[in-house]
TISE-847418 format. One record per residue (C-alpha): x, z, y; residue in three letters. Coordinates in steps of 0.05 Angstrom, whole numbers, plus 5000, padded with zeros to 4 digits. Layout:
REM TISE-847418
XZYAla/...
END
This chain:
REM TISE-847418
500050005000Met/505850125048Ser/508149405036Tyr/501049155045Leu/500849515112Thr/507249165134Leu/504548485111Trp/498148615150Phe/501848795214Val/506448195207Ala/500547725196Ala/496848015256Met/503147945299Ala/503147205281Leu/495847135300Val/497047475367Val/503047025380Leu/498746405370Phe/493146725411Tyr/497446745473Tyr/501346115457Ala/495445655443Val/489545825489Pro/485245285458Ala/485045695393Trp/483146345428Asn/476046385401Leu/477846305328Gly/484146715331Leu/480747305366Trp/475247305313Leu/480647265259Thr/484247865289Leu/477948285294Gly/475148125226Met/481948215193Ser/482248915222Ser/475149065198Cys/476648815128Val/483349185126Ala/479849835145Ser/474649745091Phe/479649525037Val/484550085055Gly/479050595049Thr/477150344980Arg/484250284953Leu/487150924982Asn/480951324962Ala/481451915011Pro/477952564993Pro/472152365037Arg/470751645056Arg/465151725107Leu/469551815169Pro/473551185150Trp/467250795140Tyr/464951015209Leu/471550775239Leu/470550115202Thr/463550065232Ala/466550205301Ala/471449635292Ile/465649175270Phe/461349335330Thr/467249155375Leu/468348505336Val/460948355339Asn/460848465414Gly/466847995422Asp/463347475380Thr/456847515420Ile/460847485485Tyr/464646875462Asn/458246525441Ile/455146655509Leu/461246395546Thr/463845835501Asp/457345555472Phe/451945755522Leu/456845655580His/454946305616Gln/459946535667Ser/462047265658Glu/455447485626Pro/454448205645Phe/450648595623Pro/448848245558Ser/447548345484Leu/455048395475Ala/455249035516Asp/449949345471Ala/454449235411Ser/460749445449Tyr/457750115470Leu/456150305398Phe/463650295384Thr/465050955420Tyr/460051425385Pro/461751125317Leu/469151215328Ala/468251915357Ala/463852125298Ala/468951885247Gly/474652235282Leu/470652875290Met/469252905215Ile/476752825203Met/478253385252Ile/473253835218Arg/476253695150Met/483353815175Arg/481354475207Ser/476154805162Pro/477055445202Gln/475055405275Arg/481255275317Asp/478955475387Thr/485855425418Thr/486654705395Ala/479754545424Leu/481554865491Ile/488154495493Asp/484453845478Ala/479453975534Leu/485054125583Leu/488753485566Leu/482453065565Ala/480053385630Gly/486153175669Gly/485652455645Leu/478152455653Ala/478752625727Leu/483252025737Leu/478251575702Ile/472551875742Trp/475951795809Val/478951105800Phe/473850775754Thr/467051115752Ile/466451275826Thr/468350565850Pro/463450275799Thr/457750715823Val/459350545895Asp/459349805881Gln/453149445908Pro/448549155855Gly/443049325807Arg/442850025780Trp/442449775709Phe/448749365717Asp/452449965744Asn/449650415689Ala/452349935636Val/459049905672Ser/459450665673Ile/457950675599Gly/464850415582Tyr/468950955618Pro/464051485592Ile/465251225522Gly/472751245536Asp/472051965559Leu/468452135494Leu/473851805452Leu/479352115495Leu/476652815483Ala/476452695407Val/483452395406Ile/486252975446Met/483053455395Arg/486353065339Leu/493053115373Leu/492553855389Thr/490853995316Gly/498053835298Gly/500853465239Gly/500652795274Ile/507252545247Arg/505652075189Ser/504051345201Ala/496451335195Ser/494551875246Pro/499751595295Val/496650905287Leu/489751185300Leu/492051515364Val/495750895387Val/489750455373Gly/484950905410Ala/489550935470Leu/490150175468Gly/482550105468Leu/481950575528Met/487550215564Gly/484249535559Ser/477449835577Asp/480450115641Ile/483949465656Ala/477449095645Tyr/473749555692Ala/479049495746Leu/479248745740Val/471648705747Arg/472149155808Leu/477848795843Tyr/478548105811Gly/475947595761Thr/476147715687Trp/478547165639His/480047155564Val/487247135542Gly/490147575597Ser/495248125585Pro/489548625591Ala/487348395521Asp/493548725491Leu/490249405488Gly/484649135444Trp/489948775403Val/493449435392Val/486749755373Phe/485149235321Tyr/492049215289Val/493249965291Ser/486550175262Trp/486849655207Gly/493949865189Ala/492050605193Ala/486850515138Ala/491550105095Leu/497350605098His/497451135042Pro/498251695093Ser/490951585114Met/489052075059Arg/492352645099Glu/487152575154Leu/481652845109Thr/485753405079Glu/486454115107Pro/492354235154His/495154895178Glu/497354905251Arg/502255375283Glu/498655695342Gly/504755855386Arg/505155575456Leu/511555185450Thr/514854795507Ala/512354145477Gly/505254405484Arg/505754785550Val/508654205590Ile/502953715576Pro/497854255590Leu/501254435655Ala/501353705677Leu/494053625659Ala/492254235701Ala/496053935761Met/492053285761Val/486353555804Ala/490753825861Pro/495153205859Val/489052745866Val/486453175923Leu/493253155957Phe/493652395951Val/486652305981Glu/488452786037Ala/494652376054Leu/490251766057Gln/485352146102Arg/479751946056Asn/477552556015Val/471352265983Lys/471752605915Asp/472253325938Ala/466053555899Ala/468353225835Val/475353505842Ile/472554195855Ala/468354175793Val/474153935750Phe/478854455781Ser/473955015766Ala/473054775695Gly/480554715684Met/481755405713Phe/476555705665Ala/479855355607Leu/486855605627Val/484256325633Val/481056265564Ala/487355965534Arg/491756525563Leu/487057055537Ser/487256765467Met/494756685471Gln/495457425489Gly/491657625427Arg/495857165385Gln/502157445417Gln/500258155399Arg/498757945328Tyr/505457595323Gln/509058205351Glu/505958635297Ser/508458145245Leu/515358125278Ala/515958885274Ala/514858875199Ser/520058325191Arg/525258605239Ala/529458945186Met/529458335140Met/531457885198Leu/536958365218Glu/539758375147Leu/539357625143His/542957545209Asp/548558005186Arg/549557645120Ala/556057325141Tyr/559857325075His/559756865015Asp/557257244955Ala/561956914905Leu/568656904940Thr/567957454992Gly/570156965047Leu/566156855110Gly/560456355105Asn/557755815150Arg/554056305194Ala/560356705206Arg/564156065221Phe/558955845272Gln/559056525307Glu/566556535312Arg/567155805333Ser/562055925389Ala/566156515414Ala/572656105408Ala/569855535449Phe/567256015502Glu/574256325507Arg/577555635510Ala/572755445566Arg/574056065608Thr/581456195592Gln/583955515571Gly/587055295505Gly/584354905445Val/580255065383Val/583054815317Cys/580054785248Met/581554545178Leu/576354275130Leu/578454335057Ile/575454004995Asp/577754134924Leu/579253474890Asp/576453364820Asn/572754034821Phe/566753704789Lys/570853534727Glu/572454274717Val/565054434719Asn/563353864673Asp/568754004621Thr/569654764623Leu/562854984649Gly/560255294713His/563155974698Arg/570055664698Ala/568255304762Gly/566355964795Asp/572956274771Glu/576655694801Leu/573055794868Leu/574756534869Val/582156384855Thr/582255834908Ala/579256324958Ala/584756824943Lys/590156294953Arg/586956085018Leu/586556805044Ser/593956925028Leu/596156265060Ala/592756345128Val/595656745185Arg/592857395215Pro/587157215261Gly/585256575224Asp/578256555194Leu/577756265124Pro/570656115102Val/566955775045Arg/561655275068Phe/558755184999Gly/560454824934Gly/567954674933Asp/568454605009Glu/572455115050Phe/574555145123Ala/579455525166Val/578155675240Leu/584855805271Leu/586056425313Ala/584856355388Asp/590556025424Gly/593755725362Ser/597455085379Pro/595454425345Glu/602254405312Glu/600455065277Gly/594154735248Ala/598354165220Glu/603454645191Ala/598055055158Leu/594954425129Ala/601554225098Ala/602554925071Arg/595554935040Leu/596754255006Val/602854544973Ser/599155184955Thr/593454824921Phe/598254344886Ala/600154914838Glu/595954884774Pro/590155374769Phe/590055814708Gln/582855854685Ile/582656324625Trp/587155974574Asp/586955284608Thr/590854994666Gln/586854584715Ala/589954074763Glu/585454094824Val/589354004889Arg/586053964957Ala/584653455011Ser/584653715082Ile/582053455148Gly/585053735213Val/581653705281Ala/582154045348Ser/577854085411Ser/582953665447Ser/580953065404Asp/574353025443Ala/575653315512Pro/569253035544Asp/564453345494Thr/558653745522Ala/559454495513Glu/553354575468His/555854015422Glu/563254205419Ala/562954595353Ala/558954045318Asp/563653515343Val/569753915319Leu/566653975250Leu/564853245249Arg/571853035268Asn/574853485214Ala/569953185164Asp/572052475183Leu/579452675175Ala/577852975107Leu/574352325086Tyr/580551945108Ala/585052415068Ala/581052295005Lys/581351545018Ala/588951595023Asp/589351834951Gly/587152574955Lys/591753174951Gly/593953075023Thr/591953235095Trp/590152785153Thr/589552925227Arg/583352665263Tyr/584352055307Arg/579151655347Pro/579751055300Gln/576551475245Leu/570251565287Tyr/570150815302Glu/570750675227Ser/565051165213Ala/560650825265Met/562350165233Glu/560050445166Arg/553650685199Val/552349985227Arg/553849685160Leu/549250175125Arg/543750025175Thr/544449275170Ser/544549325093Leu/537149495097Asp/535348815127Thr/541048365102Ala/537248125040Ile/531147935080Gly/535447555129Lys/538947165074Asp/545747425095Glu/548147515023Phe/550246944978Phe/553446874910Leu/560046544890Cys/562046414818Tyr/568946484785Gln/570046114719Pro/571446474654Ile/575346004607Val/575345994531Asp/582645964508Leu/581245764436Arg/582145074409Gly/586344504433Gly/582744434499Lys/580444974547Glu/572945024558Arg/569145374614Val/565045894576Ala/561546174637Gly/562046434708Phe/562147124739Glu/557447224798Ala/560847534858Leu/556847714919Val/559047574991Arg/555947805056Trp/556047365117Gln/555147925167His/552847705237Pro/557648205270Glu/563448295222Phe/563847605192Gly/564847465118Leu/565248115078Leu/567748175006Thr/564548664956Pro/569849204965Asp/567749255038Gln/560349405026Phe/558949544952Ile/561750264955Pro/557450395016Leu/551350114981Ala/552950564921Glu/553251184965Glu/546651045000Thr/542750804940Gly/541750114972Gln/545549824913Ile/539149824872Val/535649324917Gln/541948914927Leu/543448924852Gly/536448674836Glu/537348104885Trp/544147914855Ile/541347934784Leu/535347514802Ala/539346994840Arg/544746954786Ala/539546864731Ile/536146314771Ala/542745954785Asp/544945994712Ala/538245714690Ala/539345114736Arg/546444964714Trp/544445034640Asn/538344584646Ala/538844034594Gly/544944354560Arg/544944644490Ala/549544964439Gly/556845024460Thr/555344634524Ala/551645234554Thr/555345684602Arg/553946424609Arg/553346814674Val/556547504682Thr/553447984732Val/556248664754Asn/551049214747Val/551449884783Ser/550850524745Ala/544850694790His/541350064764Gln/543550194692Phe/540150874691Leu/533450574714Asp/528250624659Asp/525049974681Gly/531449564682Leu/530749244614Val/523549024624Asn/525248754693Trp/531048344666Ile/526748084610Asp/521547844660Arg/526847514704Gln/529747144644Leu/522846914623Gly/520846684693Asp/527446304703Ala/527446014632Gly/534546274617Leu/535946474544Pro/537847204542Ser/544347084505Asp/546946714566Leu/546747344609Leu/552447844608Ile/551648504645Leu/558248814668Glu/559249554684Ile/565749914698Thr/568950374648Glu/568750954697Thr/561250874706Ala/560250884630Phe/564251524624Leu/560851884681His/553851684661His/554451654586His/548051974561Gly/541451824525Pro/539051374581Glu/545250924575Val/544650874500Gln/537250714503Gln/538250164555Asn/544149874517Leu/540249854453His/534249544488Ala/538549014521Leu/541748854455Ser/534848784424Glu/532948244474Ile/539647894466Gly/543248074531Val/550748214522Arg/554548804553Ile/561548784582Ala/565949364603Val/569849194666Asp/576649474686Asp/577849714616Phe/583950164609Gly/583950424681Thr/579951054666Gly/580251564611Tyr/579751044556Ser/576351234492Ser/575150824429Ile/569351284412Ala/564551014464Tyr/566250294445Leu/564150474374Arg/557850874394Asp/555250404448Leu/553049684441His/559149374475Ile/560348624465Asp/566048474513Ile/572048834543Leu/574948584609Lys/582248784609Ala/584149004680Asp/588548544721Arg/593749094725Ser/595348984651Phe/595648224658Val/599848194722Ala/606448384689Arg/605848164616Ile/610847594627Ala/616148074656Glu/614748754625Asp/614548814549Ser/610949484553Ser/605049164590His/605048604539Leu/604849094480Arg/599349504513Leu/595048894524Leu/596248664452Lys/593949344429Gly/587449284469Ile/586148594440Val/587648824369Thr/583049434373Val/577549034407Ala/577448494354Tyr/577649014299Ala/571149274329Leu/568548554335Glu/568948584411Ile/571147984453Asp/576548074507Val/576847744575Val/583547804611Ala/582547864687Glu/587447654741Gly/590847074705Val/595146724757Glu/600646344720Thr/601545874661Val/606146384628Ala/600746914629Gln/595646424600Arg/600346224543Asp/601846944525Leu/594447114525Leu/593046524479Arg/598746714433Lys/596447434425Met/589447184408Gly/585747374472Cys/579446954472Arg/577746894546Tyr/581446874613Ala/579446924685Gln/583446884749Gly/586246474806Tyr/590246044758Tyr/583645704743Tyr/579945794808Ser/577646314859Pro/570146424864Ala/566445814890Val/559345694917Pro/554045514867Val/554044784886Asp/561444744864Arg/560145034794Val/558944374759Ala/564643984792Pro/569444564780Leu/567544614706Ala/568643864697Ala/575343914732Glu/577844504690Leu/575544194625Glu/579043554644Gly/585743894646Arg/590543794588Ser/592744394548Arg/
END
């Protein structure tokens, strides 16, 4: 339903675009817009099935009466050639919109607040009263004063009165709280759009000539689109469910109420400046009403305040204990609250007395492996030992803390020079380099450290200084880990720029697929057997033509997509496109003439329960035999995610004929066991083994061993990174079946697949 909402809004945006671009189509497009909104409201109510449908049907009826009024008005003007027919039958239909809409919204309000919420009602009346005075003074009064028949004026006044009714209900919906999800926000926006165009229509009739297709129509456009989308969006169910509201007078509530109360004196002041105080009686009535509402609101707030004070007294001791809980229960070090308190004091001292504030952020490398292999009790023991080492290494006055998990920090003593922070970081790296004795086992953990000081961001606002210091230390820590772990890095501005670049990349990843910024290239995999080399298939490699950063290779964006979870959507696109391309290049080919396609699959995708069925559907839709698809996952991913889900998916893929390859084999903690237990068809020997087989006999022997073991298990081997004839000949001699690398070709666009295959197969041995 969320996607349906987006499609509806997009379609309506297209209709509106043509409405303003092609005036000759105005009549049909306007009717299309209105009826689409009406149908969307009805369909959304049926599909989303809220706890009570009546209010949504009333809103649908309100939309219909507005559409019906538009239709009658257009018939009168376009077919009966009446010029600005007013009043007419159209107005009778229009005016029904307001009570229907108000009734629907009132039922929603009642369901959201089963208990009477008098404060919310008073707040709504205050807000509506201020806006109502403006409508009265600038719309109703000029309409009444306009010469003409009383009936015409009465109908004209009906619109602003209807707007006032709808305004009061909308204000009550807003003051009830919980207006954060899409559907209620859309209802409020649509109602405001309706009122905006109504007011514009009234002002144009007072001071100009009305015509269809003017910018004033935009408010009605917003009404139609917003209310249709509100009914389609799944969050519409929340509007008929109970909602608890916090009754405190926060700044976000007091300021609008204060501004509403100031409307009357401001209007009076403006008229006094113009020496034309003609609305004194109306302003006086509104002022008195607003004053009474303010008094009632303050009285109720006083009662609420006393009730809250009684609750606060009973919670005082708990809050005090909570505020004083400044130590980590496991390690005895300070915790984040203690760190924040001390850093705030350090920054205040630096501001008044000069100097800098320095901190270290420390992360234990490979701590998760200790938890996974030795258990969480061993992990806790390691954290306690690490805390002791940290406490002994820091200087008097420094504050060591544990933030949580395996993350520690040190806030240096006031006045410590930046060189002292760097010296401490180097000392801690050495300290943590010593193996940890956990019971009868030694654990190699080490530590990565980020160093930052307040001088790195001299122009930071005072209230943001501590957060910026921590952010800079975190960026430096991230850089230390990227440098190979077990080291320290000082923050530098380029790290922030790199982080912002990652943010821009992460943001643009969301829309890159829809904008067709990704494309696939294919690198050939050659069969070394026989007297003549044959192209057995191609590996699909994704590229990103980024509008800002240019052509990006997978290593520049795939890790980011893995971190954010966007790899799932991207991986599905790659798989679907590769399957479709392979189906095209295999069309009309059979037997040994077919060429497989190899696609890298993320561990996130591989753990998805629906992956196998989805792949099966894609293969069927494209018409590609399942045995021509090879899914490739790294050895590290297999080891970290080896569990029942992996085995089930591997078995299911094997059942439908899809083959599985392990990429980068030999670079992790290699194990023959998982090759035996899992349904593995192909090993891809990492390029690091192939690169030196012609010069280093140890690499040659190691690769021979991999090939021998693989074939003993009836597993094929693909050697990656083949770049020379000597490497190819050695691979063929040792019995390696397949090769891939720049010796044959880099990855090429899909339209070069067939010519490249013909060229490679035309080579002599």
